[in-house]
C-alpha positions as CSV (number, residue, x, y, z in Angstrom):
1,M,-1.8,9.5,6.4
2,Y,-1.0,9.3,2.7
3,R,-3.8,9.6,0.1
4,A,-4.2,9.5,-3.7
5,T,-7.4,9.4,-5.9
6,T,-7.6,7.9,-9.3
7,R,-10.9,7.6,-11.3
8,N,-13.0,8.1,-8.1
9,I,-11.1,5.5,-6.2
10,T,-9.3,6.9,-3.1
11,V,-6.4,5.0,-1.6
12,S,-5.4,6.0,1.9
13,V,-2.3,4.5,3.7
14,A,-1.3,4.6,7.4
15,P,2.1,3.0,8.1
16,E,3.1,1.9,11.6
17,F,6.5,0.7,12.8
18,L,6.2,-2.6,14.7
19,E,8.9,-2.7,17.4
20,K,8.0,-6.2,18.6
21,E,8.4,-7.7,15.2
22,S,11.7,-5.8,14.6
23,N,15.3,-6.5,15.7
24,R,17.4,-3.4,15.3
25,E,20.7,-5.1,16.1
26,A,20.1,-7.8,13.5
27,G,19.0,-5.2,10.9
28,R,15.4,-6.3,10.7
29,F,12.8,-3.5,10.7
30,F,9.2,-4.3,10.2
31,W,6.2,-2.1,9.4
32,A,2.5,-2.7,9.2
33,Y,0.5,-0.5,6.8
34,T,-3.3,-0.2,6.8
35,I,-4.9,0.7,3.5
36,E,-8.4,1.9,2.9
37,I,-9.7,1.8,-0.7
38,T,-12.9,3.9,-1.1
39,N,-15.1,3.8,-4.2
40,E,-16.4,7.3,-4.7
41,G,-17.7,6.5,-8.2
42,Q,-21.0,5.3,-9.5
43,E,-20.2,1.6,-10.3
44,R,-18.9,-1.4,-8.5
45,V,-15.2,-2.1,-9.0
46,Q,-13.0,-5.1,-8.3
47,L,-9.3,-5.1,-7.3
48,L,-7.6,-7.8,-9.4
49,R,-3.8,-7.3,-8.9
50,R,-1.3,-5.4,-6.9
51,H,2.1,-4.0,-7.8
52,W,4.6,-2.6,-5.2
53,Q,7.9,-1.0,-5.5
54,I,9.7,-1.1,-2.1
55,T,13.0,0.8,-1.7
56,D,15.2,0.8,1.4
57,A,17.5,3.5,2.6
58,L,20.4,2.2,0.5
59,G,18.4,2.5,-2.7
60,R,17.8,-1.2,-3.1
61,T,14.4,-1.8,-4.7
62,E,12.2,-4.9,-4.7
63,E,9.2,-5.3,-7.0
64,V,6.2,-7.2,-5.8
65,H,3.4,-8.3,-8.1
66,G,0.5,-10.6,-7.4
67,P,-3.2,-11.3,-7.5
68,G,-5.4,-9.2,-5.1
69,V,-4.5,-8.2,-1.6
70,V,-4.2,-10.3,1.5
71,G,-5.6,-13.3,-0.4
72,E,-8.7,-11.5,-1.7
73,Q,-9.8,-9.8,-4.9
74,P,-12.4,-7.6,-3.3
75,E,-15.4,-6.0,-5.0
76,I,-16.1,-2.5,-3.8
77,P,-19.6,-1.1,-4.3
78,P,-20.1,2.6,-4.8
79,G,-19.8,4.5,-1.5
80,E,-18.1,1.6,0.2
81,T,-14.6,1.1,1.6
82,F,-12.4,-2.0,1.7
83,R,-9.8,-2.0,4.4
84,Y,-6.8,-4.3,5.0
85,T,-3.5,-4.4,6.9
86,S,-0.3,-6.0,5.6
87,G,3.3,-5.7,6.5
88,C,6.8,-5.0,5.1
89,P,10.2,-6.0,6.4
90,L,13.3,-3.9,5.6
91,S,17.0,-4.4,6.4
92,T,17.4,-0.6,6.9
93,P,15.7,1.7,9.4
94,S,13.8,3.6,6.7
95,G,12.5,3.2,3.2
96,I,9.6,4.0,0.9
97,M,6.8,2.1,-0.7
98,V,4.7,3.1,-3.8
99,G,2.5,1.0,-6.0
100,S,-0.7,0.5,-7.9
101,Y,-3.8,-1.7,-8.2
102,D,-5.2,-3.1,-11.4
103,M,-8.9,-2.9,-11.2
104,V,-12.0,-3.5,-13.4
105,S,-15.3,-1.8,-13.3
106,E,-18.7,-3.7,-13.5
107,T,-18.9,-2.7,-17.2
108,G,-15.6,-4.6,-17.8
109,S,-13.4,-1.5,-18.2
110,G,-9.9,-2.1,-16.8
111,F,-7.9,0.7,-15.1
112,T,-4.9,1.3,-12.8
113,V,-5.3,3.0,-9.4
114,E,-2.3,4.8,-7.8
115,I,-1.2,3.8,-4.3
116,P,0.5,7.0,-2.9
117,A,4.2,6.8,-2.0
118,F,4.6,6.5,1.7
119,S,7.6,6.7,4.0
120,L,8.7,4.0,6.4
121,D,10.7,5.7,9.2
122,L,11.4,4.8,12.7
123,P,9.4,6.6,15.4
124,G,11.1,9.8,16.6
125,Q,13.0,10.2,13.3
126,K,12.1,12.9,10.9
127,A,9.9,11.4,8.2
128,L,11.7,11.4,4.8
129,L,10.3,10.6,1.4
130,H,13.3,8.9,-0.1
């Protein structure tokens, strides 16, 4: 599991290769990743936007920006955790993802929370942070 904490918000990521969604011969490799966002602070926060940088094994990078996550802009009270699962296709058997969330506190203060870099590697391969 990968983990980073910014301003009392801890983001944990657990990637998983999905063999059934992948087609190695066709160069399609698919991962699911489960993210837990835990509010360890004293005030409610809301996740407004996401930003991802996805890099495959050949160094090709895709930027993804958008509102919320999985169709939601969740509010996370103090001591609570928001959990979701999403996915990422690659055309290479490994890659890396890193990103951030734009959030706002209940007092209206905006801030950015780091999503830790995490490696996408086929099972049985040595995990590499590219």
